[in-house]
TORMI-563418 format. One record per atom (N, C-alpha, C, CB): residue number from 1; residue in one letter; atom name; x, y, z. Coordinates in steps of 0.2 Angstrom, whole numbers, always signed. Atoms other than C-alpha are relative to their C-alpha. Glycine has a CB too. Layout:
fikol;lolum;finu;xx;yy;zz
NUM;a;CA;X;Y;Z
...
% end
This chain:
fikol;lolum;finu;xx;yy;zz
1;x;N;+4;-6;+0
1;x;CA;+0;+0;+0
1;x;C;+4;+6;+0
1;x;CB;-5;+0;+6
2;x;N;-4;-6;+1
2;x;CA;+7;+17;-5
2;x;C;-3;+5;+5
2;x;CB;-1;+3;-7
3;x;N;+2;-5;-4
3;x;CA;+7;+30;+8
3;x;C;+0;+7;-3
3;x;CB;+5;+0;+6
4;x;N;+1;-7;+3
4;x;CA;+2;+48;+4
4;x;C;+5;+4;+3
4;x;CB;-7;+2;+2
5;x;N;-5;-5;-2
5;x;CA;+16;+61;+4
5;x;C;-4;+6;+0
5;x;CB;+6;+0;-6
6;x;N;+3;-6;-1
6;x;CA;+11;+77;+11
6;x;C;+5;+6;-2
6;x;CB;-3;+1;+7
7;x;N;-4;-5;+3
7;x;CA;+18;+92;+2
7;x;C;-3;+7;+2
7;x;CB;+2;-1;-7
8;x;N;+2;-7;-1
8;x;CA;+18;+111;+7
8;x;C;+3;+4;-6
8;x;CB;+2;+3;+7
9;x;N;-3;-4;+6
9;x;CA;+20;+123;-8
9;x;C;-1;+7;+2
9;x;CB;-4;-2;-7
10;x;N;+0;-7;-2
10;x;CA;+24;+140;-4
10;x;C;+2;+5;-6
10;x;CB;+6;+2;+5
11;x;N;+0;-4;+6
11;x;CA;+21;+153;-18
11;x;C;-3;-4;-6
11;x;CB;+7;+1;-2
12;x;N;+3;+3;+6
12;x;CA;+15;+149;-36
12;x;C;+5;-4;-3
12;x;CB;-2;+6;-4
13;x;N;-5;+5;+3
13;x;CA;+23;+133;-42
13;x;C;-5;-5;-4
13;x;CB;+4;-4;+5
14;x;N;+4;+5;+3
14;x;CA;+10;+126;-54
14;x;C;+3;-6;-4
14;x;CB;-5;+4;-5
15;x;N;-3;+5;+4
15;x;CA;+22;+116;-65
15;x;C;+2;-6;+5
15;x;CB;+6;+2;-4
16;x;N;-2;+4;-5
16;x;CA;+29;+108;-49
16;x;C;-6;-4;+3
16;x;CB;+4;+3;+6
17;x;N;+6;+3;-3
17;x;CA;+11;+104;-42
17;x;C;-3;-5;-6
17;x;CB;-5;+5;+1
18;x;N;+2;+5;+5
18;x;CA;+6;+96;-59
18;x;C;+5;-6;+0
18;x;CB;+0;+3;-7
19;x;N;-5;+5;+0
19;x;CA;+22;+86;-59
19;x;C;-1;-5;+6
19;x;CB;+7;+2;+1
20;x;N;+2;+4;-6
20;x;CA;+18;+80;-41
20;x;C;-6;-4;+0
20;x;CB;+0;+4;+6
21;x;N;+6;+4;+1
21;x;CA;+1;+75;-45
21;x;C;+0;-6;-5
21;x;CB;-6;+5;-3
22;x;N;-2;+5;+5
22;x;CA;+7;+65;-60
22;x;C;+4;-6;+3
22;x;CB;+3;+2;-6
23;x;N;-4;+6;-3
23;x;CA;+18;+55;-48
23;x;C;-2;-2;+6
23;x;CB;+7;+3;+1
24;x;N;+3;+3;-6
24;x;CA;+6;+51;-35
24;x;C;-1;+3;+6
24;x;CB;+3;-7;+1
25;x;N;+1;-4;-6
25;x;CA;+7;+65;-23
25;x;C;-7;+3;+0
25;x;CB;+6;+5;+1
26;x;N;+7;-2;+1
26;x;CA;-11;+68;-19
26;x;C;-2;+6;+6
26;x;CB;-5;-5;+1
27;x;N;+1;-5;-4
27;x;CA;-10;+80;-4
27;x;C;+5;+6;+0
27;x;CB;+0;-3;+8
28;x;N;-4;-6;+1
28;x;CA;-3;+97;-8
28;x;C;-4;+6;+3
28;x;CB;+1;+1;-8
29;x;N;+3;-6;-3
29;x;CA;-7;+112;+3
29;x;C;+4;+6;-2
29;x;CB;+1;-1;+8
30;x;N;-3;-6;+2
30;x;CA;-3;+129;-4
30;x;C;+0;+6;+5
30;x;CB;-3;+2;-7
31;x;N;-1;-6;-4
31;x;CA;+3;+144;+5
31;x;C;+3;+6;-4
31;x;CB;+4;-2;+7
32;x;N;-3;-6;+4
32;x;CA;+7;+162;-1
32;x;C;+7;+0;+1
32;x;CB;-4;+6;+3
33;x;N;-7;+1;-1
33;x;CA;+24;+160;+7
33;x;C;+2;-4;+6
33;x;CB;+3;+8;+1
34;x;N;-2;+5;-5
34;x;CA;+34;+150;+19
34;x;C;-2;+2;+7
34;x;CB;+8;-1;+0
35;x;N;+1;-3;-7
35;x;CA;+30;+161;+34
35;x;C;-7;-2;+2
35;x;CB;+1;+7;+1
36;x;N;+7;+2;-2
36;x;CA;+12;+155;+33
36;x;C;-1;-7;+2
36;x;CB;-5;+1;-6
37;x;N;+1;+6;-2
37;x;CA;+15;+137;+37
37;x;C;+1;+0;+8
37;x;CB;+6;-5;-3
38;x;N;+0;+0;-7
38;x;CA;+11;+134;+55
38;x;C;+2;-7;+3
38;x;CB;-7;+1;+3
39;x;N;-1;+7;-3
39;x;CA;+13;+115;+57
39;x;C;+5;-4;-5
39;x;CB;-6;-4;+1
40;x;N;-5;+3;+5
40;x;CA;+29;+111;+47
40;x;C;+1;-8;+0
40;x;CB;+7;+3;+0
41;x;N;-1;+7;-2
41;x;CA;+30;+94;+55
41;x;C;-5;-5;-3
41;x;CB;+0;-1;+7
42;x;N;+6;+4;+3
42;x;CA;+14;+88;+46
42;x;C;+2;-2;-7
42;x;CB;-6;+4;+0
43;x;N;-1;+1;+7
43;x;CA;+23;+88;+29
43;x;C;+7;-4;-1
43;x;CB;+2;+7;-3
44;x;N;-6;+4;+2
44;x;CA;+36;+76;+21
44;x;C;+4;+4;-4
44;x;CB;-3;-6;-4
45;x;N;-4;-4;+4
45;x;CA;+42;+89;+9
45;x;C;-3;+7;+0
45;x;CB;+0;-3;-7
46;x;N;+3;-7;+0
46;x;CA;+41;+108;+8
46;x;C;+4;+3;-7
46;x;CB;+2;+5;+6
47;x;N;-3;-3;+6
47;x;CA;+43;+117;-9
47;x;C;-1;+8;+0
47;x;CB;-4;-3;-7
48;x;N;+1;-8;+0
48;x;CA;+46;+136;-10
48;x;C;+2;+3;-6
48;x;CB;+5;+2;+6
49;x;N;-2;-4;+6
49;x;CA;+46;+147;-25
49;x;C;+5;+5;+2
49;x;CB;-7;+4;-3
50;x;N;-6;-4;-1
50;x;CA;+63;+155;-25
50;x;C;+4;+0;-7
50;x;CB;+5;-3;+5
51;x;N;-2;+0;+7
51;x;CA;+67;+160;-43
51;x;C;+8;+0;-1
51;x;CB;-3;+6;-4
52;x;N;-8;-1;+0
52;x;CA;+86;+164;-39
52;x;C;+4;-5;+4
52;x;CB;+1;+7;+2
53;x;N;-4;+5;-5
53;x;CA;+90;+149;-28
53;x;C;-2;-7;-2
53;x;CB;-2;+1;+7
54;x;N;+2;+7;+2
54;x;CA;+84;+134;-38
54;x;C;+6;-5;+1
54;x;CB;-3;+0;-7
55;x;N;-5;+5;+0
55;x;CA;+101;+126;-38
55;x;C;+3;-2;+7
55;x;CB;+6;+3;-4
56;x;N;-1;+1;-7
56;x;CA;+102;+126;-19
56;x;C;-3;-7;+2
56;x;CB;-2;+6;+5
57;x;N;+2;+7;-1
57;x;CA;+101;+107;-15
57;x;C;+1;-2;+8
57;x;CB;+2;-5;-5
58;x;N;-1;+3;-6
58;x;CA;+100;+97;+1
58;x;C;-1;+4;+6
58;x;CB;+7;-3;+1
59;x;N;+2;-4;-6
59;x;CA;+92;+109;+13
59;x;C;-6;-3;+3
59;x;CB;-2;+8;-3
60;x;N;+5;+4;-4
60;x;CA;+81;+103;+27
60;x;C;-3;+5;+5
60;x;CB;+3;-6;+3
61;x;N;+3;-4;-6
61;x;CA;+69;+111;+40
61;x;C;+1;-5;+6
61;x;CB;-7;+1;-1
62;x;N;-1;+4;-6
62;x;CA;+74;+105;+57
62;x;C;-4;+3;+6
62;x;CB;+8;+1;+3
63;x;N;+4;-3;-5
63;x;CA;+65;+118;+68
63;x;C;+2;-1;+7
63;x;CB;-7;-2;-1
64;x;N;-1;+1;-7
64;x;CA;+64;+120;+86
64;x;C;-3;-6;+3
64;x;CB;-2;+7;+4
65;x;N;+3;+6;-2
65;x;CA;+61;+105;+96
65;x;C;+1;-6;-4
65;x;CB;-8;+1;+1
66;x;N;-2;+6;+5
66;x;CA;+68;+94;+82
66;x;C;-5;-5;-1
66;x;CB;+6;-3;+4
67;x;N;+5;+5;+2
67;x;CA;+55;+85;+73
67;x;C;+3;-7;-1
67;x;CB;-3;+1;-7
68;x;N;-3;+7;+0
68;x;CA;+57;+66;+72
68;x;C;+5;-1;-6
68;x;CB;-6;-5;-1
69;x;N;-4;+0;+5
69;x;CA;+65;+68;+55
69;x;C;+1;+7;-3
69;x;CB;-3;-5;-6
70;x;N;-1;-7;+4
70;x;CA;+72;+83;+45
70;x;C;-5;+0;-6
70;x;CB;+7;+1;-2
71;x;N;+4;-1;+5
71;x;CA;+60;+89;+32
71;x;C;+4;+3;-6
71;x;CB;-7;+4;+2
72;x;N;-3;-3;+6
72;x;CA;+67;+92;+14
72;x;C;-3;+6;-2
72;x;CB;+1;-6;-5
73;x;N;+3;-6;+3
73;x;CA;+65;+109;+7
73;x;C;+3;+0;-7
73;x;CB;+2;+6;+5
74;x;N;-2;-1;+7
74;x;CA;+66;+112;-12
74;x;C;-1;+6;-2
74;x;CB;-2;-6;-4
75;x;N;+1;-7;+3
75;x;CA;+68;+129;-19
75;x;C;+0;+0;-7
75;x;CB;+6;+5;+2
76;x;N;+1;+1;+7
76;x;CA;+61;+130;-36
76;x;C;-2;+7;-3
76;x;CB;-5;-5;-1
77;x;N;+2;-5;+4
77;x;CA;+58;+143;-50
77;x;C;-6;-2;-4
77;x;CB;+6;+3;-4
78;x;N;+6;+2;+4
78;x;CA;+43;+143;-61
78;x;C;+1;+3;-7
78;x;CB;-7;+3;+3
79;x;N;+1;+7;+0
79;x;CA;+42;+135;-73
79;x;C;+6;-3;+2
79;x;CB;-2;-2;-7
80;x;N;-6;+4;-2
80;x;CA;+53;+122;-66
80;x;C;+4;-3;-6
80;x;CB;-2;-6;+5
81;x;N;-5;+3;+5
81;x;CA;+68;+116;-76
81;x;C;-1;-7;+0
81;x;CB;+7;+3;+0
82;x;N;+0;+7;+1
82;x;CA;+69;+98;-82
82;x;C;+4;-3;+6
82;x;CB;+2;-2;-6
83;x;N;-5;+3;-5
83;x;CA;+84;+94;-70
83;x;C;-3;+1;+7
83;x;CB;+7;+4;+0
84;x;N;+3;+0;-7
84;x;CA;+74;+101;-55
84;x;C;-5;-5;+1
84;x;CB;-3;+8;+1
85;x;N;+6;+5;+0
85;x;CA;+59;+90;-59
85;x;C;+3;-7;+1
85;x;CB;-4;+0;-6
86;x;N;-3;+6;-1
86;x;CA;+71;+75;-60
86;x;C;+2;-1;+7
86;x;CB;+6;-1;-5
87;x;N;-2;+0;-7
87;x;CA;+78;+79;-43
87;x;C;-6;+0;+4
87;x;CB;+4;+6;+1
88;x;N;+6;+0;-4
88;x;CA;+61;+82;-36
88;x;C;-3;-7;+0
88;x;CB;-6;+5;-3
89;x;N;+2;+7;+1
89;x;CA;+56;+64;-43
89;x;C;+4;-4;+5
89;x;CB;+0;-2;-7
90;x;N;-4;+4;-4
90;x;CA;+71;+57;-34
90;x;C;-1;+1;+7
90;x;CB;+7;+2;-1
91;x;N;+2;-2;-7
91;x;CA;+66;+66;-18
91;x;C;-6;-4;+2
91;x;CB;-1;+8;+1
92;x;N;+6;+3;-1
92;x;CA;+49;+59;-19
92;x;C;+1;-8;+1
92;x;CB;-5;+1;-6
93;x;N;-2;+7;-1
93;x;CA;+56;+41;-21
93;x;C;+3;-1;+7
93;x;CB;+4;-2;-6
94;x;N;-3;+1;-6
94;x;CA;+67;+43;-6
94;x;C;-5;+1;+6
94;x;CB;+6;+6;+1
95;x;N;+5;+0;-5
95;x;CA;+53;+49;+5
95;x;C;-5;-6;+0
95;x;CB;-5;+7;-2
96;x;N;+4;+6;+0
96;x;CA;+42;+35;-1
96;x;C;+4;-6;+3
96;x;CB;-2;-2;-7
97;x;N;-4;+5;-3
97;x;CA;+56;+23;+4
97;x;C;+0;+0;+8
97;x;CB;+7;+0;-3
98;x;N;+0;-2;-8
98;x;CA;+57;+31;+22
98;x;C;-7;-2;+3
98;x;CB;+2;+7;+1
99;x;N;+7;+1;-3
99;x;CA;+38;+29;+24
99;x;C;-2;-8;+0
99;x;CB;-5;+4;-4
100;x;N;+2;+7;+1
100;x;CA;+38;+10;+20
100;x;C;+1;-3;+7
100;x;CB;+4;-4;-5
% end
């Protein structure tokens, strides 16, 4: 049984959302920006619209009180480039493996 990956999307990222839906992510919560997320620990992945920082990889949210697991953060531009979507797909697969 496939577990549902919960993704927070901060800003306008329609190409990333379409990509996630095509790859089985069915819970996507949208926020105007990252400061609006109140329960970061509820998510497996956080995507943030950041047009000038898309190449920044391997960032994680740890937060105060340390969640059980660090939450990957992916900074993306719109439209997302092909390499960013490939990396996003890899991130989704790693999350799915951790949820098994």
